C-alpha positions as semicolon CSV with decimal commas, in nm:
position;residue;x (nm);y (nm);z (nm)
1;M;2,599;-5,664;3,691
2;E;2,270;-5,545;3,619
3;F;2,201;-5,218;3,439
4;T;1,911;-5,027;3,463
5;A;1,756;-4,820;3,184
6;S;1,834;-4,452;3,259
7;P;1,490;-4,248;3,282
8;K;1,368;-4,088;2,966
9;P;1,512;-3,701;2,998
10;Q;1,193;-3,455;3,033
11;L;1,191;-3,188;2,776
12;S;1,076;-2,837;2,858
13;S;0,765;-2,722;2,675
14;R;0,960;-2,495;2,474
15;A;1,215;-2,756;2,414
16;N;0,927;-2,993;2,345
17;A;0,795;-2,749;2,063
18;F;1,136;-2,802;1,888
19;S;1,167;-3,170;1,912
20;I;1,200;-3,405;1,625
21;A;0,839;-3,582;1,684
22;A;0,687;-3,191;1,746
23;L;0,833;-3,083;1,388
24;M;0,722;-3,401;1,222
25;S;0,353;-3,375;1,326
26;S;0,307;-2,995;1,265
27;G;0,151;-2,934;0,911
28;G;0,373;-2,972;0,589
29;P;0,481;-2,658;0,373
30;K;0,172;-2,743;0,156
31;E;-0,063;-2,635;0,435
32;K;0,134;-2,354;0,519
33;E;0,094;-2,227;0,144
34;A;-0,272;-2,287;0,118
35;A;-0,338;-2,085;0,449
36;E;-0,127;-1,791;0,314
37;N;-0,283;-1,826;-0,053
38;T;-0,601;-1,781;0,101
39;I;-0,699;-1,439;-0,018
40;K;-0,955;-1,190;-0,029
41;P;-1,199;-1,162;-0,380
42;L;-1,016;-0,818;-0,452
43;E;-0,647;-0,930;-0,357
44;Q;-0,720;-1,226;-0,629
45;F;-0,854;-0,932;-0,908
46;V;-0,527;-0,722;-0,767
47;E;-0,299;-1,064;-0,826
48;K;-0,462;-1,138;-1,187
49;S;-0,418;-0,806;-1,306
50;S;-0,061;-0,853;-1,479
51;C;0,126;-0,524;-1,589
52;A;0,135;-0,619;-1,923
53;Q;-0,255;-0,751;-1,951
54;P;-0,457;-0,468;-2,130
55;L;-0,701;-0,260;-1,877
56;G;-0,978;-0,354;-2,065
57;E;-0,928;-0,738;-2,008
58;L;-0,980;-0,684;-1,635
59;T;-1,252;-0,870;-1,476
60;S;-1,521;-0,639;-1,364
61;L;-1,639;-0,642;-0,990
62;D;-1,909;-0,596;-0,761
63;A;-1,883;-0,278;-0,580
64;H;-2,024;-0,400;-0,242
65;T;-1,804;-0,759;-0,207
66;E;-1,515;-0,803;-0,452
67;F;-1,400;-0,414;-0,452
68;S;-1,500;-0,341;-0,088
69;S;-1,122;-0,372;0,033
70;G;-0,801;-0,354;-0,113
71;G;-0,526;-0,624;-0,070
72;G;-0,279;-0,838;-0,231
73;S;-0,036;-1,114;-0,221
74;P;0,324;-1,035;-0,331
75;S;0,420;-1,370;-0,364
76;S;0,249;-1,394;-0,723
77;S;0,531;-1,346;-1,042
78;S;0,220;-1,165;-1,241
79;L;0,135;-0,944;-0,948
80;C;0,113;-0,568;-1,122
81;T;0,282;-0,289;-0,944
82;E;0,154;-0,036;-1,219
83;P;-0,130;0,154;-1,073
84;L;-0,470;0,003;-1,165
85;I;-0,604;0,304;-1,290
86;P;-0,405;0,472;-1,555
87;T;-0,157;0,770;-1,429
88;T;-0,207;0,942;-1,793
89;P;-0,549;1,114;-1,807
90;I;-0,803;1,031;-2,037
91;I;-1,086;1,226;-2,245
92;P;-1,356;1,189;-1,978
93;S;-1,717;1,201;-2,149
94;E;-1,877;1,504;-2,168
95;E;-2,081;1,386;-1,853
96;M;-1,812;1,324;-1,655
97;A;-1,606;1,690;-1,756
98;K;-1,909;1,838;-1,621
99;I;-1,764;1,721;-1,253
100;A;-1,566;1,891;-1,028
101;C;-1,374;1,796;-0,744
102;S;-1,233;1,994;-0,413
103;L;-0,987;1,930;-0,104
104;E;-1,145;1,976;0,201
105;T;-0,913;2,151;0,447
106;K;-0,681;2,307;0,186
107;E;-0,505;2,563;0,420
108;L;-0,418;2,283;0,649
109;W;-0,261;2,104;0,366
110;D;-0,094;2,385;0,240
111;K;0,085;2,448;0,571
112;F;0,195;2,093;0,576
113;H;0,319;2,123;0,212
114;E;0,532;2,400;0,257
115;L;0,710;2,190;0,508
116;G;0,761;1,884;0,340
117;T;0,466;1,681;0,444
118;E;0,554;1,339;0,612
119;M;0,348;1,027;0,650
120;I;0,411;0,773;0,880
121;I;0,406;0,411;0,771
122;T;0,396;0,092;1,001
123;K;0,378;-0,265;0,987
124;S;0,052;-0,263;1,091
125;G;-0,104;0,017;0,915
126;R;-0,122;0,361;1,018
127;R;-0,349;0,617;0,927
128;M;-0,294;0,967;0,755
129;F;-0,330;1,298;0,881
130;P;-0,398;1,539;0,759
131;T;-0,651;1,315;0,601
132;I;-0,826;1,324;0,235
133;R;-1,140;1,492;0,247
134;V;-1,314;1,596;-0,071
135;S;-1,625;1,753;-0,181
136;F;-1,781;1,697;-0,514
137;S;-2,016;1,931;-0,741
138;G;-2,144;1,872;-1,100
139;V;-2,281;1,538;-1,048
140;D;-2,564;1,399;-1,193
141;P;-2,814;1,310;-0,882
142;E;-2,989;1,029;-0,994
143;A;-2,651;0,836;-1,104
144;K;-2,468;0,624;-0,863
145;Y;-2,078;0,656;-0,835
146;I;-1,789;0,478;-0,656
147;V;-1,560;0,673;-0,523
148;L;-1,218;0,573;-0,469
149;M;-0,845;0,672;-0,381
150;D;-0,492;0,513;-0,485
151;I;-0,127;0,652;-0,368
152;V;0,100;0,654;-0,651
153;P;0,455;0,718;-0,667
154;V;0,592;1,070;-0,762
155;D;0,912;0,952;-0,899
156;N;1,146;0,653;-0,948
157;K;1,403;0,827;-0,648
158;R;1,480;0,725;-0,295
159;Y;1,529;1,022;-0,049
160;R;1,714;1,098;0,253
161;Y;1,685;1,379;0,497
162;A;1,957;1,627;0,548
163;Y;1,951;1,744;0,917
164;H;2,224;2,022;0,874
165;R;2,013;2,151;0,578
166;S;1,695;2,073;0,677
167;S;1,561;1,912;0,347
168;W;1,530;1,655;0,190
169;L;1,821;1,534;-0,104
170;V;1,774;1,218;-0,365
171;A;1,936;0,924;-0,208
172;G;1,940;0,706;-0,511
173;K;1,720;0,522;-0,730
174;A;1,358;0,383;-0,599
175;D;1,323;0,053;-0,434
176;P;1,146;-0,218;-0,634
177;P;0,749;-0,087;-0,689
178;L;0,529;-0,273;-0,441
179;P;0,175;-0,420;-0,510
180;A;-0,017;-0,175;-0,661
181;R;-0,376;-0,115;-0,438
182;L;-0,701;0,057;-0,456
183;Y;-0,900;0,161;-0,135
184;V;-1,267;0,216;-0,272
185;H;-1,452;0,391;0,032
186;P;-1,638;0,190;0,212
187;D;-1,965;0,398;0,145
188;S;-2,005;0,344;-0,231
189;P;-2,185;0,351;-0,435
190;F;-2,302;0,690;-0,402
191;T;-2,602;0,869;-0,499
192;G;-2,515;1,176;-0,690
193;E;-2,772;1,332;-0,419
194;Q;-2,525;1,228;-0,138
195;L;-2,213;1,371;-0,324
196;L;-2,359;1,705;-0,365
197;K;-2,472;1,718;-0,016
198;Q;-2,177;1,566;0,193
199;M;-1,820;1,550;0,198
200;V;-1,632;1,218;0,139
201;S;-1,315;1,119;0,382
202;F;-1,085;0,891;0,339
203;E;-1,016;0,902;0,711
204;K;-0,972;0,496;0,748
205;V;-0,710;0,501;0,500
206;K;-0,408;0,294;0,627
207;L;-0,034;0,315;0,517
208;T;0,189;0,023;0,550
209;N;0,561;-0,100;0,485
210;N;0,430;-0,498;0,501
211;E;0,438;-0,605;0,185
212;L;0,290;-0,911;0,289
213;D;-0,027;-0,706;0,438
214;Q;-0,348;-0,918;0,419
215;H;-0,575;-0,626;0,549
216;G;-0,591;-0,434;0,246
217;H;-0,375;-0,103;0,344
218;I;-0,170;0,037;0,080
219;I;0,177;-0,066;0,060
220;L;0,441;0,214;0,055
221;N;0,860;0,235;0,029
222;S;0,978;0,409;0,291
223;M;1,203;0,753;0,219
224;H;1,008;0,763;-0,115
225;K;0,778;1,047;-0,230
226;Y;0,378;0,977;-0,297
227;Q;0,089;1,125;-0,458
228;P;-0,277;1,045;-0,349
229;R;-0,515;1,056;-0,618
230;V;-0,872;1,040;-0,607
231;H;-1,115;0,867;-0,823
232;I;-1,503;0,912;-0,920
233;I;-1,671;0,665;-1,135
234;K;-2,003;0,645;-1,230
235;K;-2,170;0,291;-1,184
236;K;-2,373;0,136;-1,517
237;D;-2,726;0,089;-1,421
238;H;-2,788;-0,238;-1,635
239;T;-2,516;-0,433;-1,435
240;A;-2,407;-0,541;-1,093
241;S;-2,038;-0,499;-1,188
242;L;-1,844;-0,191;-1,106
243;L;-1,613;-0,165;-1,399
244;N;-1,384;-0,213;-1,621
245;L;-1,102;0,013;-1,562
246;K;-1,085;0,093;-1,915
247;S;-1,361;0,269;-1,903
248;E;-1,424;0,634;-1,991
249;E;-1,672;0,662;-1,769
250;F;-1,441;0,814;-1,452
251;R;-1,233;1,095;-1,359
252;T;-0,923;1,115;-1,170
253;F;-0,817;1,427;-0,939
254;I;-0,467;1,508;-0,840
255;F;-0,429;1,757;-0,545
256;P;-0,048;1,893;-0,547
257;E;-0,046;1,993;-0,168
258;T;-0,113;1,623;-0,119
259;V;0,228;1,511;-0,208
260;F;0,414;1,319;0,124
261;T;0,725;1,137;0,165
262;A;0,687;0,779;0,353
263;V;0,861;0,796;0,656
264;T;0,881;0,514;0,949
265;A;0,993;0,825;1,204
266;Y;0,964;1,184;1,142
267;Q;1,195;1,341;1,025
268;N;1,152;1,720;1,020
269;Q;1,069;1,821;1,390
270;L;0,851;2,107;1,235
271;I;0,649;1,846;1,077
272;T;0,632;1,647;1,412
273;K;0,506;2,000;1,609
274;L;0,243;2,069;1,352
275;K;0,129;1,711;1,343
276;I;0,081;1,763;1,739
277;D;-0,094;2,096;1,686
278;S;-0,304;2,053;1,417
279;N;-0,424;1,658;1,488
280;P;-0,709;1,628;1,754
281;F;-0,613;1,261;1,865
282;A;-0,244;1,402;1,947
283;K;-0,388;1,675;2,238
284;G;-0,227;1,422;2,468
285;F;0,127;1,483;2,320
286;R;0,155;1,844;2,337
287;D;0,233;1,885;2,679
288;S;0,498;1,600;2,686
289;S;0,786;1,844;2,531
290;R;0,999;1,610;2,729
291;L;0,944;1,298;2,519
292;T;1,204;1,242;2,228
293;D;1,034;1,170;1,895
294;I;1,049;0,791;1,904
295;E;0,868;0,838;2,269
296;R;0,607;1,004;2,090
297;E;0,539;0,764;1,798
């Protein structure tokens, strides 16, 4: 009796992708790790900025290249989760003490603040509304300045929204802190003359809850409260480097009315309504009263 070999079964394209041969031929873990570790200069800066490291030892950066966008890889054990600019105000130099900063559209911020401002965070990054817009006075018209922003936790608590009370309540301790990031305004450095004539808008800042973000978005925890901060730094003429962060040649400005709670979906319906009514880019939603909040998002 003669036996003939049965034909080799043909795998579907999906099954073939998971076959042993396919898995063996794919790139090993070292290749994958190398790809993930390919990060931008500022991301390397943030990664090396250990919280235990004195601020004075941080590497100076160039304003146009290494400091042009934020970023970081959370895989590093030395990753700094403390603000890269100190939260405790330092005594400014006499020249920097003359600088004043005003929050534009303050009336709109006040309306949101009364209700308890919420900001949506997403994996891909969501822009803030209202937008942080500021104007400066008291700057030296001949000097150059870097303008940047960061967002720091208000406290070490996590919150939940009580619908029956229409208010935020403390729900426990804060989640582990996330990588600290700075957002340098892309038009920096400004001349003092420019700052005296124009408003500085941070409309391109995006908020994310993606700890692996590689796009320079500011990473936040949902259901936590945050305070945006605006910083102005005098750029020294004799060097191409931006700064060392211990320098006294900077001022930090905080506007309490810009405090917000990071959320993945709006909790307070009044906030949803005010966002739709106030945001010119949301006019398409104004007549969509039948849509649920999730559908609007």
